MDAnalysis code that builds the backbone (N, CA, C; Angstrom):
import MDAnalysis as mda
import numpy as np

u = mda.Universe.empty(729, n_residues=243, atom_resindex=np.repeat(np.arange(243), 3), trajectory=True)
u.add_TopologyAttr("name", ["N", "CA", "C"] * 243)
u.add_TopologyAttr("resid", np.arange(1, 244))
u.add_TopologyAttr("resname", ["UNK", "UNK", "UNK", "UNK", "UNK", "UNK", "UNK", "UNK", "UNK", "UNK", "UNK", "UNK", "UNK", "UNK", "UNK", "UNK", "UNK", "UNK", "UNK", "UNK", "UNK", "UNK", "UNK", "UNK", "UNK", "UNK", "UNK", "UNK", "UNK", "UNK", "UNK", "UNK", "UNK", "UNK", "UNK", "UNK", "UNK", "UNK", "UNK", "UNK", "UNK", "UNK", "UNK", "UNK", "UNK", "UNK", "UNK", "UNK", "UNK", "UNK", "UNK", "UNK", "UNK", "UNK", "UNK", "UNK", "UNK", "UNK", "UNK", "UNK", "UNK", "UNK", "UNK", "UNK", "UNK", "UNK", "UNK", "UNK", "UNK", "UNK", "UNK", "UNK", "UNK", "UNK", "UNK", "UNK", "UNK", "UNK", "UNK", "UNK", "UNK", "UNK", "UNK", "UNK", "UNK", "UNK", "UNK", "UNK", "UNK", "UNK", "UNK", "UNK", "UNK", "UNK", "UNK", "UNK", "UNK", "UNK", "UNK", "UNK", "UNK", "UNK", "UNK", "UNK", "UNK", "UNK", "UNK", "UNK", "UNK", "UNK", "UNK", "UNK", "UNK", "UNK", "UNK", "UNK", "UNK", "UNK", "UNK", "UNK", "UNK", "UNK", "UNK", "UNK", "UNK", "UNK", "UNK", "UNK", "UNK", "UNK", "UNK", "UNK", "UNK", "UNK", "UNK", "UNK", "UNK", "UNK", "UNK", "UNK", "UNK", "UNK", "UNK", "UNK", "UNK", "UNK", "UNK", "UNK", "UNK", "UNK", "UNK", "UNK", "UNK", "UNK", "UNK", "UNK", "UNK", "UNK", "UNK", "UNK", "UNK", "UNK", "UNK", "UNK", "UNK", "UNK", "UNK", "UNK", "UNK", "UNK", "UNK", "UNK", "UNK", "UNK", "UNK", "UNK", "UNK", "UNK", "UNK", "UNK", "UNK", "UNK", "UNK", "UNK", "UNK", "UNK", "UNK", "UNK", "UNK", "UNK", "UNK", "UNK", "UNK", "UNK", "UNK", "UNK", "UNK", "UNK", "UNK", "UNK", "UNK", "UNK", "UNK", "UNK", "UNK", "UNK", "UNK", "UNK", "UNK", "UNK", "UNK", "UNK", "UNK", "UNK", "UNK", "UNK", "UNK", "UNK", "UNK", "UNK", "UNK", "UNK", "UNK", "UNK", "UNK", "UNK", "UNK", "UNK", "UNK", "UNK", "UNK", "UNK", "UNK", "UNK", "UNK", "UNK", "UNK", "UNK", "UNK", "UNK", "UNK", "UNK", "UNK"])
u.atoms.positions = np.array([
    [-48.925, -58.200, 58.713],
    [-49.643, -57.052, 59.301],
    [-51.137, -58.108, 59.801],
    [-51.204, -57.231, 60.963],
    [-52.199, -57.808, 61.474],
    [-53.342, -57.279, 60.887],
    [-54.459, -57.605, 60.495],
    [-55.488, -57.538, 60.002],
    [-57.147, -57.185, 60.403],
    [-57.754, -56.602, 60.839],
    [-59.281, -56.406, 61.257],
    [-60.002, -55.841, 60.453],
    [-60.628, -56.899, 60.521],
    [-62.000, -56.556, 59.531],
    [-63.166, -56.537, 60.064],
    [-63.637, -55.530, 58.839],
    [-64.543, -54.835, 59.554],
    [-66.010, -54.908, 59.059],
    [-67.152, -54.698, 58.970],
    [-68.565, -54.670, 58.022],
    [-69.074, -53.070, 57.922],
    [-69.291, -52.194, 59.121],
    [-69.636, -51.302, 58.926],
    [-69.515, -50.643, 60.764],
    [-68.535, -49.675, 60.344],
    [-68.191, -48.934, 61.751],
    [-68.173, -47.199, 61.459],
    [-68.695, -46.330, 62.367],
    [-68.341, -45.336, 62.595],
    [-66.646, -44.216, 62.366],
    [-65.935, -44.981, 62.402],
    [-64.690, -44.462, 62.045],
    [-63.536, -45.627, 62.337],
    [-62.976, -45.740, 61.225],
    [-62.031, -46.708, 61.561],
    [-60.573, -46.407, 62.389],
    [-60.160, -44.712, 61.703],
    [-59.590, -44.132, 63.010],
    [-59.800, -44.240, 64.565],
    [-61.058, -43.668, 64.901],
    [-61.728, -43.942, 66.131],
    [-61.213, -45.527, 66.644],
    [-61.671, -46.361, 66.335],
    [-61.834, -48.119, 66.063],
    [-60.289, -48.030, 66.632],
    [-59.774, -47.585, 66.062],
    [-58.127, -48.307, 66.352],
    [-57.904, -47.706, 67.513],
    [-57.893, -46.904, 67.333],
    [-57.490, -45.968, 68.046],
    [-57.916, -45.841, 70.268],
    [-58.819, -46.420, 69.883],
    [-59.740, -46.895, 71.554],
    [-58.625, -48.432, 71.156],
    [-58.631, -49.075, 70.134],
    [-58.319, -50.514, 70.798],
    [-56.763, -50.223, 70.732],
    [-55.755, -49.138, 70.447],
    [-54.583, -49.133, 71.192],
    [-54.600, -48.240, 72.259],
    [-55.725, -47.629, 72.766],
    [-55.166, -47.549, 74.152],
    [-55.894, -48.411, 74.519],
    [-56.537, -49.686, 74.741],
    [-56.420, -50.532, 75.544],
    [-55.578, -50.950, 75.765],
    [-55.611, -51.677, 74.432],
    [-54.883, -52.879, 74.598],
    [-53.062, -52.772, 74.147],
    [-51.963, -53.754, 73.847],
    [-50.861, -53.885, 73.294],
    [-51.459, -54.596, 72.034],
    [-50.879, -53.617, 70.741],
    [-50.987, -54.015, 69.329],
    [-50.169, -54.020, 69.061],
    [-49.701, -54.511, 67.988],
    [-48.147, -54.726, 66.808],
    [-47.925, -53.644, 66.562],
    [-47.038, -53.260, 65.466],
    [-46.710, -52.332, 64.823],
    [-47.431, -52.934, 63.728],
    [-47.575, -51.785, 62.298],
    [-48.987, -51.933, 61.757],
    [-50.251, -52.860, 61.831],
    [-50.575, -52.695, 62.926],
    [-52.285, -53.469, 63.157],
    [-53.327, -52.713, 61.998],
    [-53.635, -53.467, 60.937],
    [-54.425, -52.365, 60.219],
    [-56.079, -53.044, 60.821],
    [-56.947, -51.628, 60.168],
    [-58.468, -51.686, 60.432],
    [-59.066, -51.261, 59.223],
    [-59.625, -52.674, 58.579],
    [-60.640, -52.121, 57.275],
    [-61.883, -51.801, 57.730],
    [-62.859, -51.132, 56.950],
    [-64.660, -52.019, 56.756],
    [-64.525, -51.370, 55.277],
    [-66.266, -52.181, 55.325],
    [-67.010, -52.122, 53.899],
    [-67.803, -50.922, 53.965],
    [-67.850, -49.955, 55.288],
    [-69.064, -49.234, 55.009],
    [-68.188, -47.474, 56.516],
    [-68.272, -46.880, 56.209],
    [-67.976, -45.859, 57.284],
    [-69.310, -44.539, 57.203],
    [-69.488, -44.355, 58.326],
    [-70.395, -43.909, 59.153],
    [-70.101, -42.290, 58.893],
    [-68.939, -42.026, 59.671],
    [-68.134, -40.644, 59.702],
    [-66.951, -40.578, 59.749],
    [-66.587, -40.701, 58.102],
    [-65.106, -40.852, 57.565],
    [-65.424, -39.021, 57.484],
    [-63.859, -38.881, 57.948],
    [-63.183, -37.450, 57.780],
    [-62.191, -37.345, 57.125],
    [-62.630, -36.368, 56.416],
    [-60.367, -35.671, 56.065],
    [-60.123, -34.294, 56.850],
    [-59.102, -33.616, 56.595],
    [-58.681, -32.750, 56.545],
    [-58.781, -32.173, 57.236],
    [-59.460, -30.508, 58.672],
    [-60.377, -29.877, 58.295],
    [-61.840, -30.120, 58.787],
    [-61.328, -31.777, 58.707],
    [-63.729, -31.793, 59.569],
    [-64.053, -32.518, 58.009],
    [-63.454, -32.599, 57.399],
    [-64.436, -32.440, 55.436],
    [-64.891, -34.157, 55.411],
    [-65.983, -34.294, 55.339],
    [-66.299, -35.533, 55.053],
    [-65.949, -36.498, 53.789],
    [-66.085, -38.027, 53.939],
    [-65.257, -38.452, 53.212],
    [-66.093, -39.517, 52.501],
    [-67.178, -39.902, 51.637],
    [-68.673, -40.345, 51.211],
    [-67.949, -41.942, 50.532],
    [-68.227, -42.409, 50.801],
    [-68.242, -43.975, 49.734],
    [-69.522, -44.718, 49.968],
    [-69.432, -45.374, 49.085],
    [-70.716, -46.953, 48.461],
    [-70.137, -47.983, 49.009],
    [-71.252, -48.797, 50.127],
    [-70.290, -50.187, 50.470],
    [-69.966, -50.816, 49.812],
    [-68.553, -51.127, 50.529],
    [-68.035, -52.875, 50.323],
    [-67.390, -52.025, 48.186],
    [-66.945, -50.910, 47.628],
    [-66.437, -51.078, 47.021],
    [-64.769, -49.580, 46.705],
    [-65.242, -49.263, 47.624],
    [-63.447, -48.219, 48.398],
    [-63.147, -49.455, 49.763],
    [-61.657, -48.670, 49.685],
    [-60.838, -48.751, 50.192],
    [-61.055, -48.238, 51.064],
    [-61.263, -48.353, 52.579],
    [-61.592, -47.650, 53.770],
    [-60.933, -48.251, 54.921],
    [-59.400, -48.057, 55.254],
    [-58.287, -48.249, 56.383],
    [-57.960, -47.581, 57.297],
    [-57.667, -48.170, 58.478],
    [-56.647, -47.489, 58.977],
    [-55.202, -47.831, 59.166],
    [-54.288, -47.308, 59.649],
    [-53.321, -48.226, 60.203],
    [-52.238, -47.740, 61.354],
    [-51.597, -48.484, 62.744],
    [-51.520, -48.370, 63.563],
    [-49.811, -47.851, 62.937],
    [-49.507, -47.133, 62.930],
    [-47.360, -47.272, 63.161],
    [-46.466, -46.487, 64.553],
    [-46.411, -46.999, 64.740],
    [-45.360, -46.564, 66.417],
    [-44.217, -46.929, 66.156],
    [-43.008, -46.198, 66.770],
    [-41.581, -46.826, 66.922],
    [-40.632, -46.490, 65.779],
    [-41.454, -44.981, 65.271],
    [-40.843, -43.907, 64.439],
    [-40.766, -43.020, 64.579],
    [-41.407, -42.066, 65.370],
    [-40.994, -40.827, 65.268],
    [-40.705, -40.304, 66.896],
    [-39.780, -39.777, 67.217],
    [-39.218, -39.287, 68.050],
    [-39.627, -38.051, 69.027],
    [-39.996, -37.326, 68.026],
    [-40.235, -35.194, 67.870],
    [-41.439, -35.024, 66.895],
    [-42.287, -34.036, 67.516],
    [-43.373, -33.755, 66.648],
    [-42.434, -33.144, 65.393],
    [-40.806, -32.448, 65.257],
    [-40.697, -32.049, 64.559],
    [-41.021, -33.385, 63.139],
    [-40.826, -34.382, 63.252],
    [-40.997, -35.701, 62.094],
    [-41.961, -36.227, 61.485],
    [-43.413, -35.151, 61.745],
    [-44.462, -35.665, 61.790],
    [-44.506, -35.398, 60.311],
    [-44.056, -34.964, 59.397],
    [-44.505, -34.064, 58.411],
    [-43.846, -35.139, 57.551],
    [-42.467, -35.862, 58.143],
    [-42.239, -37.174, 57.186],
    [-42.933, -38.388, 57.577],
    [-43.729, -38.406, 58.343],
    [-44.417, -39.375, 58.034],
    [-45.881, -39.437, 57.048],
    [-46.671, -38.405, 57.150],
    [-46.973, -37.737, 55.788],
    [-46.444, -38.028, 54.481],
    [-45.466, -38.045, 54.357],
    [-44.258, -37.936, 52.773],
    [-44.147, -39.360, 52.665],
    [-43.765, -39.726, 53.947],
    [-43.739, -41.704, 53.211],
    [-45.479, -42.623, 53.201],
    [-46.248, -41.580, 53.724],
    [-47.349, -42.722, 53.487],
    [-48.097, -41.895, 52.899],
    [-47.883, -40.803, 51.647],
    [-48.270, -40.754, 50.832],
    [-47.842, -41.080, 49.171],
    [-46.264, -40.875, 49.840],
    [-45.502, -41.828, 48.822],
    [-45.962, -43.732, 48.438],
    [-45.839, -44.107, 49.528],
    [-47.037, -45.195, 49.970],
    [-47.638, -45.661, 48.512],
    [-48.622, -45.085, 49.112],
    [-49.660, -45.076, 48.187],
    [-49.580, -44.635, 46.489],
    [-48.810, -43.977, 46.609],
    [-48.865, -43.361, 45.345],
    [-47.600, -44.553, 44.257],
    [-46.628, -45.388, 45.111],
    [-45.375, -46.147, 43.984],
    [-47.123, -47.558, 44.439],
    [-47.323, -48.266, 45.298],
    [-48.418, -48.796, 44.798],
    [-49.600, -49.213, 44.381],
    [-49.793, -47.689, 43.650],
    [-50.908, -47.355, 42.736],
    [-50.259, -47.578, 41.317],
    [-49.170, -46.877, 41.525],
    [-48.386, -47.480, 39.271],
    [-47.747, -48.315, 39.596],
    [-47.560, -49.202, 40.698],
    [-47.543, -50.651, 40.272],
    [-48.575, -51.602, 39.488],
    [-49.789, -50.778, 39.600],
    [-50.815, -51.402, 38.480],
    [-51.614, -51.000, 37.848],
    [-50.183, -49.837, 37.040],
    [-50.803, -48.982, 36.343],
    [-51.364, -47.904, 36.224],
    [-51.754, -47.015, 37.073],
    [-52.295, -46.267, 37.597],
    [-51.737, -45.106, 36.816],
    [-52.466, -44.465, 36.155],
    [-51.827, -42.998, 34.801],
    [-52.048, -41.948, 36.537],
    [-50.539, -41.365, 36.084],
    [-50.686, -39.664, 36.205],
    [-50.771, -40.203, 37.501],
    [-50.343, -40.929, 38.859],
    [-50.374, -40.782, 40.106],
    [-49.174, -39.730, 40.369],
    [-49.802, -38.533, 41.389],
    [-49.206, -37.796, 42.406],
    [-49.814, -37.512, 43.453],
    [-48.714, -36.314, 44.488],
    [-49.349, -36.465, 45.571],
    [-50.039, -34.686, 45.564],
    [-50.988, -34.573, 45.854],
    [-51.238, -32.511, 45.875],
    [-51.368, -32.615, 47.379],
    [-50.675, -31.713, 47.939],
    [-49.999, -31.192, 48.495],
    [-51.668, -30.614, 49.465],
    [-51.328, -31.278, 50.924],
    [-50.452, -32.411, 51.822],
    [-49.955, -33.570, 51.656],
    [-51.579, -34.070, 51.188],
    [-51.616, -35.352, 50.846],
    [-52.524, -36.112, 50.376],
    [-53.026, -35.043, 49.600],
    [-53.955, -36.261, 48.489],
    [-54.114, -37.008, 47.758],
    [-54.132, -37.757, 47.106],
    [-53.559, -38.218, 46.273],
    [-54.740, -38.480, 45.236],
    [-54.142, -38.201, 43.510],
    [-54.350, -37.637, 42.202],
    [-54.138, -38.449, 41.444],
    [-55.209, -38.749, 40.663],
    [-54.942, -39.295, 39.453],
    [-55.948, -38.939, 37.821],
    [-54.525, -38.818, 37.306],
    [-55.776, -37.761, 35.932],
    [-56.430, -36.750, 36.067],
    [-55.380, -35.912, 37.099],
    [-56.181, -34.917, 38.120],
    [-57.078, -34.507, 38.709],
    [-57.741, -35.668, 38.910],
    [-58.619, -35.811, 39.937],
    [-58.215, -36.425, 41.101],
    [-59.406, -36.348, 42.012],
    [-58.633, -36.364, 43.389],
    [-58.988, -38.279, 43.556],
    [-58.050, -39.516, 43.883],
    [-58.941, -40.798, 44.223],
    [-58.432, -41.248, 45.858],
    [-58.272, -40.552, 46.263],
    [-57.543, -40.780, 48.352],
    [-57.341, -39.855, 48.550],
    [-57.646, -40.007, 50.248],
    [-57.414, -38.646, 51.044],
    [-56.621, -39.349, 52.582],
    [-56.184, -38.825, 52.989],
    [-55.080, -38.918, 53.935],
    [-55.119, -38.449, 55.139],
    [-55.928, -39.076, 56.435],
    [-55.945, -38.280, 57.946],
    [-54.513, -39.087, 58.306],
    [-54.116, -38.399, 58.879],
    [-53.216, -39.061, 60.174],
    [-52.936, -37.840, 61.916],
    [-53.398, -39.020, 62.681],
    [-53.911, -38.437, 63.870],
    [-52.278, -38.790, 64.916],
    [-52.128, -38.003, 65.766],
    [-50.659, -38.166, 66.631],
    [-50.569, -38.346, 67.882],
    [-50.240, -38.688, 68.690],
    [-50.381, -38.523, 69.941],
    [-49.640, -39.423, 70.691],
    [-48.708, -38.266, 72.024],
    [-47.604, -38.487, 72.674],
    [-48.145, -39.597, 73.786],
    [-46.787, -40.343, 73.247],
    [-46.643, -41.401, 74.651],
    [-45.698, -41.490, 76.032],
    [-45.987, -41.498, 77.206],
    [-45.056, -41.651, 78.135],
    [-43.247, -41.328, 77.741],
    [-43.558, -42.292, 77.384],
    [-42.366, -41.985, 76.551],
    [-41.832, -41.347, 76.278],
    [-42.236, -40.245, 75.430],
    [-41.817, -39.663, 74.458],
    [-42.078, -40.146, 73.009],
    [-42.329, -40.930, 73.088],
    [-42.574, -41.581, 71.361],
    [-43.675, -40.938, 70.776],
    [-43.790, -40.958, 69.608],
    [-45.174, -40.871, 68.661],
    [-46.196, -41.891, 67.943],
    [-47.162, -42.121, 68.604],
    [-48.056, -43.558, 68.005],
    [-48.923, -42.780, 67.134],
    [-49.008, -43.329, 65.894],
    [-49.331, -41.921, 64.736],
    [-51.202, -43.609, 64.110],
    [-52.451, -42.866, 63.897],
    [-53.558, -43.340, 63.347],
    [-52.654, -43.023, 62.049],
    [-53.080, -44.116, 61.069],
    [-53.334, -43.360, 59.379],
    [-54.350, -43.506, 59.245],
    [-55.033, -42.844, 58.715],
    [-56.539, -43.030, 57.845],
    [-56.702, -42.908, 56.231],
    [-56.413, -44.276, 55.670],
    [-56.334, -44.530, 54.449],
    [-58.040, -44.061, 53.272],
    [-58.779, -43.539, 53.000],
    [-59.691, -43.708, 51.905],
    [-59.164, -43.993, 50.639],
    [-59.474, -45.094, 49.564],
    [-58.851, -44.779, 48.891],
    [-60.191, -45.361, 47.481],
    [-60.823, -44.596, 46.933],
    [-61.733, -44.697, 45.781],
    [-61.609, -45.855, 44.943],
    [-61.652, -47.035, 44.570],
    [-61.594, -48.160, 44.465],
    [-62.577, -48.361, 43.116],
    [-63.328, -49.248, 43.287],
    [-64.604, -49.649, 41.794],
    [-66.084, -48.725, 42.020],
    [-65.631, -47.740, 42.928],
    [-67.371, -46.543, 42.790],
    [-67.202, -46.117, 41.557],
    [-67.802, -45.943, 41.099],
    [-68.132, -45.619, 39.592],
    [-68.594, -43.647, 39.525],
    [-69.997, -43.399, 40.885],
    [-70.403, -42.916, 40.781],
    [-70.277, -41.468, 41.592],
    [-69.612, -40.557, 41.575],
    [-69.177, -39.349, 42.324],
    [-70.331, -38.037, 42.223],
    [-71.151, -38.211, 42.796],
    [-72.498, -37.178, 42.058],
    [-72.434, -36.208, 43.161],
    [-72.066, -35.152, 42.412],
    [-72.162, -33.560, 42.777],
    [-70.466, -33.855, 43.072],
    [-69.537, -34.375, 43.188],
    [-67.616, -33.702, 43.369],
    [-67.188, -34.881, 41.719],
    [-67.145, -33.524, 41.150],
    [-66.951, -33.282, 39.862],
    [-65.004, -33.586, 39.815],
    [-64.344, -33.415, 40.943],
    [-63.061, -33.487, 41.302],
    [-62.189, -35.209, 41.546],
    [-63.543, -35.561, 41.685],
    [-63.772, -37.006, 42.037],
    [-63.379, -37.950, 41.104],
    [-62.753, -39.527, 41.702],
    [-62.388, -40.468, 40.486],
    [-62.498, -41.461, 41.485],
    [-62.196, -42.967, 40.748],
    [-61.823, -43.726, 41.087],
    [-60.962, -44.610, 39.998],
    [-59.948, -45.849, 41.145],
    [-58.797, -46.642, 39.880],
    [-60.393, -46.990, 38.889],
    [-61.226, -47.567, 39.514],
    [-62.374, -48.288, 38.121],
    [-62.797, -46.934, 37.634],
    [-63.130, -45.963, 37.543],
    [-63.775, -44.858, 37.028],
    [-62.510, -44.563, 35.816],
    [-60.869, -44.234, 35.931],
    [-59.947, -44.145, 35.151],
    [-59.679, -45.497, 34.099],
    [-59.458, -46.855, 34.737],
    [-59.033, -47.132, 34.484],
    [-60.532, -48.443, 33.332],
    [-61.284, -48.272, 33.521],
    [-62.739, -49.536, 33.615],
    [-62.273, -50.842, 34.146],
    [-61.619, -51.326, 34.973],
    [-61.252, -52.404, 35.124],
    [-61.005, -52.210, 36.821],
    [-62.142, -53.589, 37.444],
    [-62.152, -53.794, 39.153],
    [-61.276, -54.495, 39.666],
    [-61.300, -54.273, 40.939],
    [-59.795, -54.025, 41.586],
    [-60.028, -54.950, 42.920],
    [-59.237, -56.047, 43.474],
    [-59.863, -56.359, 44.707],
    [-58.905, -55.382, 45.618],
    [-59.441, -55.127, 46.159],
    [-59.660, -53.913, 47.164],
    [-58.593, -54.343, 48.474],
    [-58.374, -55.377, 48.950],
    [-57.154, -56.109, 49.885],
    [-56.016, -56.467, 49.433],
    [-55.740, -56.971, 48.039],
    [-54.637, -57.110, 47.221],
    [-54.465, -55.923, 47.112],
    [-54.724, -54.691, 47.142],
    [-54.473, -53.191, 46.764],
    [-53.927, -52.736, 48.240],
    [-54.814, -52.917, 49.777],
    [-54.969, -52.871, 51.017],
    [-53.220, -53.369, 50.853],
    [-53.207, -54.367, 50.551],
    [-51.786, -55.030, 51.269],
    [-50.772, -54.658, 50.568],
    [-50.937, -54.318, 49.554],
    [-49.728, -53.636, 48.280],
    [-49.206, -52.326, 48.812],
    [-50.039, -51.118, 49.387],
    [-50.166, -50.340, 50.158],
    [-49.247, -49.993, 51.473],
    [-49.502, -51.130, 52.543],
    [-48.946, -51.586, 53.399],
    [-47.309, -51.775, 53.185],
    [-47.336, -52.857, 51.757],
    [-45.926, -52.987, 51.994],
    [-44.687, -51.537, 51.817],
    [-45.362, -51.603, 51.104],
    [-44.785, -49.631, 50.195],
    [-45.184, -48.778, 51.478],
    [-45.469, -48.399, 52.237],
    [-45.425, -47.739, 53.431],
    [-44.375, -48.116, 54.040],
    [-44.768, -49.416, 55.154],
    [-43.294, -49.843, 55.682],
    [-41.538, -50.166, 54.830],
    [-42.107, -49.968, 53.617],
    [-40.458, -49.618, 52.877],
    [-40.036, -48.146, 53.479],
    [-41.126, -47.583, 52.687],
    [-40.881, -46.016, 53.037],
    [-40.401, -44.981, 54.554],
    [-40.983, -46.238, 55.466],
    [-40.924, -45.695, 56.903],
    [-39.776, -46.284, 57.652],
    [-38.937, -47.033, 56.195],
    [-37.373, -47.603, 57.106],
    [-36.932, -46.526, 56.578],
    [-36.717, -45.599, 55.560],
    [-36.170, -44.666, 55.370],
    [-36.063, -43.655, 56.525],
    [-37.484, -43.236, 57.073],
    [-36.980, -42.765, 58.311],
    [-36.768, -43.404, 59.203],
    [-36.870, -44.920, 59.517],
    [-35.757, -44.572, 60.975],
    [-34.452, -45.991, 60.708],
    [-33.806, -45.003, 59.216],
    [-32.821, -45.358, 58.737],
    [-31.685, -44.172, 58.479],
    [-32.932, -43.180, 58.703],
    [-32.464, -41.312, 58.731],
    [-31.671, -41.368, 56.831],
    [-32.433, -41.521, 56.572],
    [-32.943, -41.701, 55.164],
    [-33.561, -40.307, 54.445],
    [-33.786, -39.708, 55.629],
    [-35.605, -38.970, 54.795],
    [-34.790, -38.162, 53.976],
    [-33.928, -37.868, 53.451],
    [-33.738, -37.112, 52.273],
    [-34.246, -37.525, 50.702],
    [-34.128, -38.694, 51.011],
    [-34.127, -39.730, 49.724],
    [-36.070, -39.722, 49.210],
    [-36.799, -39.419, 51.270],
    [-38.275, -38.969, 51.188],
    [-38.865, -37.804, 50.554],
    [-38.021, -36.418, 50.789],
    [-38.645, -35.542, 50.342],
    [-37.800, -35.243, 48.818],
    [-36.827, -36.332, 48.354],
    [-36.891, -35.826, 46.685],
    [-37.981, -36.458, 46.031],
    [-38.575, -37.831, 46.818],
    [-39.337, -38.394, 45.992],
    [-40.409, -37.207, 46.208],
    [-40.933, -37.683, 47.151],
    [-42.248, -36.225, 47.229],
    [-41.745, -35.070, 46.592],
    [-40.588, -34.273, 46.564],
    [-40.563, -33.445, 45.424],
    [-41.379, -33.831, 43.685],
    [-40.311, -35.017, 43.804],
    [-40.592, -35.352, 42.043],
    [-42.097, -35.645, 41.950],
    [-43.505, -35.823, 43.157],
    [-44.669, -36.410, 42.758],
    [-45.496, -35.567, 42.664],
    [-44.725, -34.731, 43.385],
    [-45.705, -33.186, 43.495],
    [-46.546, -32.108, 42.881],
    [-48.030, -32.806, 42.667],
    [-48.734, -31.879, 42.055],
    [-49.068, -30.601, 41.904],
    [-48.987, -29.974, 40.117],
    [-48.654, -28.843, 39.505],
    [-47.411, -28.371, 40.692],
    [-46.386, -29.332, 40.657],
    [-44.560, -28.186, 40.716],
    [-44.548, -28.250, 39.497],
    [-44.577, -25.889, 39.914],
    [-43.444, -25.478, 38.446],
    [-45.104, -24.944, 37.478],
    [-46.098, -24.911, 37.884],
    [-46.833, -24.661, 36.801],
    [-47.521, -23.451, 37.237],
    [-47.989, -22.343, 36.231],
    [-48.838, -21.435, 36.881],
    [-49.946, -22.128, 36.992],
    [-50.438, -21.476, 38.707],
    [-51.974, -22.348, 39.414],
    [-52.812, -20.663, 40.388],
    [-54.267, -21.586, 40.373],
    [-54.873, -20.723, 40.944],
    [-54.929, -21.122, 42.376],
    [-54.940, -20.010, 43.804],
    [-55.063, -20.286, 44.766],
    [-56.189, -19.540, 45.206],
    [-56.116, -19.867, 46.414],
    [-57.440, -19.190, 47.565],
    [-56.708, -19.040, 48.552],
    [-56.418, -18.170, 49.307],
    [-56.186, -17.746, 51.163],
    [-57.457, -18.021, 51.414],
    [-56.665, -18.136, 53.046],
    [-57.922, -18.071, 53.866],
    [-58.422, -16.918, 54.493],
    [-58.497, -16.094, 53.692],
    [-60.064, -14.947, 53.917],
    [-60.558, -15.271, 52.408],
    [-60.312, -15.708, 51.091],
    [-60.914, -16.185, 50.129],
    [-61.294, -15.078, 49.311],
    [-59.299, -14.731, 48.906],
    [-58.785, -13.955, 48.230],
    [-58.144, -14.911, 46.726],
    [-58.368, -14.633, 46.053],
    [-57.669, -15.670, 44.813],
    [-56.776, -14.967, 44.095],
    [-55.600, -15.913, 43.849],
    [-53.533, -15.104, 43.225],
    [-53.235, -16.961, 42.299],
    [-52.691, -16.121, 41.641],
    [-51.759, -17.011, 41.280],
    [-50.536, -16.363, 41.378],
    [-50.244, -18.169, 41.304],
    [-48.678, -18.790, 42.005],
    [-47.568, -19.779, 41.081],
    [-46.552, -19.939, 41.712],
    [-46.241, -21.371, 40.865],
    [-45.880, -21.792, 42.458],
    [-45.735, -23.150, 42.613],
    [-44.964, -23.762, 43.322],
    [-44.122, -23.842, 43.242],
    [-42.656, -23.774, 44.663],
    [-41.791, -24.364, 44.300],
    [-41.892, -25.335, 45.244],
    [-42.100, -26.184, 45.930],
    [-42.125, -27.205, 46.772],
    [-42.472, -27.097, 48.434],
    [-41.807, -28.262, 49.553],
    [-42.414, -28.248, 50.320],
    [-41.138, -27.855, 51.506],
    [-41.571, -26.956, 52.305],
    [-40.091, -27.356, 53.502],
    [-40.119, -27.793, 54.376],
    [-39.736, -27.733, 55.361],
    [-39.275, -29.632, 56.269],
    [-40.512, -29.561, 57.290],
    [-41.088, -28.372, 57.485],
    [-41.875, -28.574, 58.585],
    [-44.060, -28.566, 57.662],
    [-43.687, -28.746, 56.670],
    [-44.867, -29.077, 55.840],
    [-45.668, -27.783, 54.388],
    [-44.830, -26.220, 55.038],
    [-45.178, -25.292, 54.580],
    [-45.096, -25.435, 52.813],
    [-46.156, -24.993, 52.051],
    [-46.284, -25.268, 50.820],
    [-45.319, -23.576, 50.107],
    [-44.410, -24.096, 49.349],
    [-43.836, -22.744, 49.212],
    [-43.787, -22.385, 47.692],
    [-44.320, -21.170, 47.562],
    [-45.260, -20.642, 46.268],
    [-44.261, -19.363, 46.355],
    [-43.859, -19.663, 44.433],
    [-43.456, -18.314, 43.847],
    [-44.637, -17.007, 43.537],
    [-44.976, -16.186, 43.811],
    [-46.029, -14.923, 43.623],
    [-45.750, -14.090, 42.581],
    [-46.418, -13.459, 41.689],
    [-46.248, -12.097, 40.633],
    [-45.393, -11.467, 41.418],
    [-45.230, -11.256, 42.141],
    [-44.359, -10.286, 42.448],
    [-42.954, -11.072, 42.661],
    [-42.165, -12.327, 42.232],
    [-41.123, -12.817, 42.905],
    [-40.674, -12.962, 44.057],
    [-42.028, -12.580, 45.003],
    [-41.720, -13.311, 46.171],
    [-41.997, -14.494, 46.318],
    [-41.754, -15.285, 47.817],
    [-41.521, -16.991, 47.478],
    [-42.342, -16.490, 49.128],
    [-43.420, -16.866, 48.805],
    [-44.428, -17.539, 50.361],
    [-45.072, -18.556, 50.588],
    [-44.716, -18.475, 52.135],
    [-44.448, -20.686, 52.575],
    [-46.280, -20.260, 53.600],
    [-46.954, -20.771, 52.968],
    [-48.048, -21.124, 53.045],
    [-48.684, -22.471, 54.579],
    [-48.747, -22.414, 55.204],
    [-49.557, -23.860, 56.091],
    [-50.736, -24.200, 56.061],
    [-50.942, -25.127, 56.254],
    [-52.272, -26.082, 55.635],
    [-53.930, -25.220, 55.461],
    [-54.187, -24.730, 56.824],
    [-54.567, -23.948, 56.595],
    [-55.039, -22.527, 55.941],
    [-53.886, -21.732, 55.537],
    [-53.361, -20.484, 54.949],
    [-53.711, -20.892, 53.700],
    [-54.069, -21.453, 52.592],
    [-54.266, -21.617, 51.511],
    [-54.981, -22.873, 50.747],
    [-55.425, -22.722, 49.543],
    [-55.710, -23.819, 49.361],
    [-56.349, -23.456, 47.096],
    [-55.215, -25.147, 47.493],
    [-55.180, -24.932, 45.410],
    [-56.332, -24.964, 44.734],
    [-56.321, -24.352, 43.523],
    [-57.651, -24.459, 42.789],
    [-57.632, -24.929, 41.884],
    [-58.501, -26.066, 41.275],
    [-57.886, -27.066, 39.635],
    [-59.239, -27.203, 39.141],
])
C-alpha cells in the first residue's frame, strides 16, 4: 500500500478525496493523521480523538464496485476486515453493530464512513474513513466508547494495526471481485451485534420499542422481528439501536 502520513488535518477523507481528484492514485492508497479537526461519522456525527493515540485513516478503494447496488458489500468487506484484524490481536468480543460500527465488549471502539463517487466510466470510487480508538483511555461524557487499551490494558502500535487492517480489507475485497459475496454475507451475519437477542430500539420519531434483529437485507436494511411477530425492514436513518 502507498502510505501518506500527516500530522494534523481537518479530515483525512476530504484530503484523500481532493488528492484523488487532482491526480491518479494507486488502489489502496492510505492517508493517516495524528490528529483530525473535523472528523465525522454517519449522519454528520463528530469523531473526537486525542492526538497520536488513535488510528485516523482513509483508504482509496477503486476497481471493485461497478453498480450502486454493491455499495453495502463494500461496507461489509471493510467492517469484516477490521474485525478480523482485531481478533488476530486477541481483542475480546469484537462484533459489528449495524451498519458499520465496530464493538468490543458491548462498547464502540471504531466507526466507518464510506463516501462513494461515480466516475465517467461508471466505475465507483470509494473513500473509506476509519476511526479506531487504540491507546486513548479517557472518554469523558462518552460512556459507550472504549479503546483497545482501555479493554486490554495494553499499548499498541498504531501503524502495525493499520497495516493489518488494510491487508484484511484487501482479502475481503477479493471476495467481491471474485463474485464470492455469499461468504461476506455469511461472515457479516455471524458477527452482527445483538442478532437474535431482544433489544430496545428507537425510530426516527423518537418512539421506543422492543425487537429482535433477524439480519440485514442485500441493500443494507436491518430486518427486525417486532412484538406482533411481523418483520419490518429499516433504513439507516429510520432506526437506532439502544444499548
